[in-house]
N, C-alpha and C positions, 0 to 999 in steps of 0.2 A: 729439485736440487739434492734432496736426501737420497733419491734413487741413484743419482750419479755418484755421490760419495760412497754409497754402498757398493756400487760396481768397482770403484777405484780401490777401496780398502780390501776387497776380496780377489783382486786380480794380480796375478804373478806373470811377469814377462821373462821368458827364458831365451837367451841369445847365445849363438856360437860365434867365435871370433877367428880371425886369421892367426892370432897368437896362441892357438891350441886350447883356449879356455872356454868353458861352459859357465855362463853367468846367469844368476837369477836376480830379478829386480822386483821390488814392491813399491807401490806409490803411497807415500806417507805425507803427513802434514808437517811442515817445518815449524818447530816450536817458537822460532824467533819472529818470523814475518807471517806465519800461518799460510804460507803458500805450499802447493803440492810439489813434491820432489821425489826423485828416485833414490831408493835405498837398497843396497845390495843384500839379498836374502841368502844367497849361497854362492860359492865358487867351486869349480871342479876342474882339475888339470890332469885327469887320467888319460886323456887323448894325447897322442904323440904327433899330431898333424893338425892342419887347419880344419875347422869344423865345416862339414858339407851340408848336413841335414839335421833338423830338430823336429820331433813330433811328440805330441802329448795326447793321451787318450782322455776321455771324459771322466775316467776314474782316477786320474792323477798319475798315470804311468808315463814317465819321460824316457824317450829313446833318442839317442844322439849318435851321429856317424861322422867320421872324419877321414882324411886322406891316409890314415894309418890302417885302413881296411877293417876297422873294428866297429862294433855297435855297443854302446854303453847304456845300461838300463838303470834308472833311478825311480824311487817312489817319492813323489812330492808330498804325499800325505804323511808318510812315516819319516820323511827327510833323511833318507839313507840310500846308498847305492845297492842295487840288487845284484849286479854282476855285469859280465861282458859276453857278447856273442862274436865268435871268430870263425864263422863258417865261410864267409866270403873271402876271395883272394883279390879283391879290387875295392875301390872306394864305393861306398853305398850312396847312390844319388837320390834315392827316393824311399820313404817309409810311410806306409799307410796303415792305420788301425781300422779294423772292421768289427763293429758291434762289440768292442771292448774285449772280445774273446780271442781274436787273432790279429797278427800283424804281418804285412807283406813288406819285404825289403828287396829293392832292385839295385844291382851292383854293376860296376864296370867290368866284372869278370864274365858278363853275359848271362847270369843266372838270376832268378827270382826265388827267394826263400819264403816259405810260409811258416810262421811261428805260433805256437799256442801260448797265450800270455799268462795262463795259470802257472805253468812250470817252465816256460820258455823252451819247450821241446820243439825241435825242427820237424815239422810234419811232412814237408814235401819240398823238393827243389824243381822249379820249372826251368827246363833247358830248351833252347832253340835259337836264341839270339847269337849271332856271329860276331857281335861287337858290343860296345858299352850299352847297357840298358839305362836310358835317360829318366824314365818315369813309369809308374804303374798306377792304375786306377781300378777300383772294384765297383761293380754294378750294385745299386742299392739292394737288390735281391740276394746278392752274394753268389749267384750262379755263374757269373761271367766276369772275366778280367781282361783289361787291355794294357798293352805295354808298347813303348816306342823306343827305338834304338838309334845310335849315332850313325848308322849306315842307312838311314831313312826307312828302316823296317817298321812295320806296324803289325802287331800280333794280337790275335783274339784267343783267349784261353777259356776252355770249358772247365769250370771249377768243380763240376760234378764228377769228372773223371781225372782232372789234372793234366789233360792233354791239349795240345795245340789244335784249335778248331779252324783257324783261318789266318792267312797272312797276305800282306800286300806291301808295295813300295809307295812311299809318300813322295810328293814333289820336292820336299826339302826336309831337313832334320827338324823334328819336333822336340822341344825341350821339356814339355809338360803335357799332361792330359787330364781331363776332368769329365765327370758325368754331370748332367743336369739333375735336378731334384727328382724328376719323374723317371729318369733313366732311359728316356726315349731318344736322347741325343747325347753326343759326347763332344768335347771341346779340345781342339788341338792348338797348342801354343807354339808358334814359330818365332823367328827372330824379330820380325816387324809386322806380324799378322796373326790373327786368330781365325780359325776355321771351325764352323759348327757343322757336324755331320749327323745324318740320320743313322741310328743304330740298325734299322731294318735293312737298308740297302747301301750304307756307307757313302751315300751321295752327299756332296757339300750343299748345305742349306743356306748358309750365310757366311760372308767373309767380313772381318772387321780389321781394316789396315790401320797402321800407325806410322807416324813420321820418325819415330825414334825406336831404339831397341827396347824390347820388352824384357824386364828382369823378374817381375813378380806378377802372378795372377792368383786370385783367391775367389772362391764361391761365396756370394753374399746371401742370396735366397733365390729359389726357383730357377729362373733363367737369367738372373742378374749376376754379373761378375765385376770385380774390380781389377783394373789393368794398370800397372805401373811400370816405370822403366827409367830411362835417362832424362826424362822431362820432369819438371816440378809438379805437373798436374797428373793426378790419378783419375782415370776414366771410369765412371760407373755406367756400365753398358748392359742393355738387354741383348744378349747374343743371338737370340732367335730372330728378332726383328731388326737388329743392328741399330736400334735407337740409342743415342747418346743421352742419358738422363741428366747427369750433372758431373761436375769436377770436384776433386778434393785436392787442395793445395798442400804439398808436402814441405814447402820451404818455410823458413822462419818468418815471423811476422815483419821483421825488420830487414829481411834479405831481399834485395832487388834482383840479383843475379844468382840463380841456383847453381852452385858449383858441385853438388853431389849427385846421387842418383837413388831412386827408390830400390831398396834391396830385398825387402821381405814385407809381407802383409798377412794379416789374420783378422777374421771377423768373429765376434762373440755375440751370441743371441742372449740378451739379458732382459727379462721382464718385458718381452714383446718389442724391445728396441734393439737395433743393430748398432754395434760399436766396432769401428774400424781402427785397428792398431797397425801402424806402419813404422818401419825402421829404414833409415838411410845407410848407405855404405860408410858414411863418416861418423856414425854412432848416434844420430838423433832419433828420438822416438816421439811420435805424435799419436794422440787418440782423438777420434772424432765420433760424434753421434750422427748417424745417417737418418735424415727425415725424407721419406719417399713421398709424403704428401706435398711438401713444399719443394722437393728436389733440391735440398741443401744439405750441407755438412757443417756441423758446429764443432769448432775446436774446443776440446775439453782439457787437454794437457799437452805440454811440450817439455821434454827432458833430454839431457845429454849424457851419454854413457862414456864418451871419450875413448871408445874402442872401435876397431874396424869390424863391423858386423857382417857375417856371411850367412847366417841362418837365424830364424826366430820362430817361436811358437808361444801361444798365450793360454793360460789356465785360470779359470775362475772357480774358486772353491765353494762359492755360495750357490752355484747352479745345482739344482736337484738332479743328481745322476740317476739314470734309469727311468726317467719319465717318458711319456709318449709311447711310440711303437716298441722300442726296445724293452720297456717295462712290461708291456702286454705280452711280448714273446716270452720273456722270462717267467711271467706268471703262469703260462701254460706248461712250463716245465717243472716248476717248484710245486709239487703236490704235497698234501698233508700226509702224515704218517699212516693214517687209516686208509687213504686212497692207495698208498704204495703197497700196503699189505693185501688189499683186496684185488689189486691189479695182477693179472697173470704175468708169467715170465716173458722176457723180451723175445721177439721173433728174430730170426737171423737177418742181418743186414743185406744178405745176398739175394733178396727177393727180386722177382722179375720186374723190369722197368716197363713191360708192356701191359701191366694190369690196368683196368679201367679206373676212373676217378674214385669210385666207391671203395674198391679194394685198396687203392693207394692211400686213402684217408684212414682206413682201418689199420693198415700197416704203419702209417705215420704215428697213430696213437699208441700202438704197441711198442714202437721203438723209443718213444719218449717216456715210457714207464720206468719207474725207479726200482732197484732191487729190493728184495725183502729185507727185514731187519736181520742183524747178525745172528740173533738167537734162533730165529726160525730157520735160517739157512743151515746152521749147524745141526739142528735136530733132523732136518730133512736129509742131509748128506750122510748122517751117521747110519741110517738104516738102509741106505741105498748101496747097490753094488759098485765096484770100482769104476766100470765104464760109465755108469749113470752119474757118479760123483764128478767124474771128469767132464761130462757133458754139461752138468749143471754149473760147474765152475766156469766153463767157457761162456755159458749164457749170461751168468751174472757179471762176468768181466765186460762183455759187450754192453750190458745194461748200464754199468757204471760209466762207461765212456760216453754213451749217448746222452746221459742225463746232463752232462756238462754243456751241451749245446742247445741253443734255442730252437724253436720250431722251424725257423727259416735256415739257420746256419747248419743244422744237422744234415740237411739235404744238400746244402750249397757248398760247404767246405768238405773236401774229400779227406779220407782217412790217411794216416801216415803210411809211407811206402815201407815195405818190408826190407830188411837188410839182406843183401845178396850173400854176405858171408855166412849168416845163419842158415840160409837155405842150402848152401853148399855143404855145410857141416852135417846137416840132416841126411843128405844123400850119401855122404861117406859112411855115416853110422849104419845106414840101412845096408 
């Protein structure tokens, strides 16, 4: 019971509404009857349209989009607004954080933008869709991206180069797309069906049909997904085998006829337990603890927001950020000061891709090296010639950029594209 209370006290639920509002809720204990209840933690009305998408990184960065074509960025840790992103000319339907360093945004203007979360610089725009981009997904390795459009288009992106690698037409419009934990398969969400496809040959491995419209799908663990929609029951399904494990009832305990629909879902991994948070279109929020040994879902909380919910995301501040694989990748980048001074200068990023594995690993280590201290750099440049100082300056600049990326993302996330206006200016000057 203490573990459940610890989860409740450190959980913040952020919802977007039809009324243009972004609302935060925390679960607190009512001092009168000692029951759990929802308490508003913050409100934001900076959007000028109905909220479409809400995403939260594990570091507490909140991104929200609405029909006003903008993206608003907030910090849940500092409790303040960071700013707005206005690159898109259409409603942003999907936002995905990758490794807390980058964010992908897919819009109805047919483009996908890649943002660096440190300073919110737009690194690249992926163009190719001729209609609305419905959703985007990033492979666990960060080297591959998938996107689906409202014209039944399916695009595969090579994130090493930022170019379109493959495209095909689907049988119907897919509204969402996910990768499994291993990255060997991807899941396409249609109106009343889910398809699981192999990443190697794009063949359909399994189909999971439903009798009602699907509104929300979220990844639980490995190959297990939660599927909710116009029915009161949320399906917990192993998508690779098609096995229906158990159901989660989204209706009130006293409600015989479910008059609403499941609108959003999110799963939080807390102390080896899986907690499912779901929201209905009428404003109800329920929290369950999933037990895969007994194939049951225990209801832990029910609350009413009395708003029309369109999007939701959940953040738990007590989860240790940076654990697991991401922490290991960052540890390989963050060298001590002595190691940074002993390590030679960075090599150029334009090394040949046809090198063998041994050469590739050596180049990888050199690119993750950090620049020398400011004092040493000044002394070295002072005695060098002007061309040598310019060369060293460019090398140090490349080093500083690469240090910000982990060992996986430095090769997976491509560099920002150069401005065409600047290139044209250089030609005129010559």
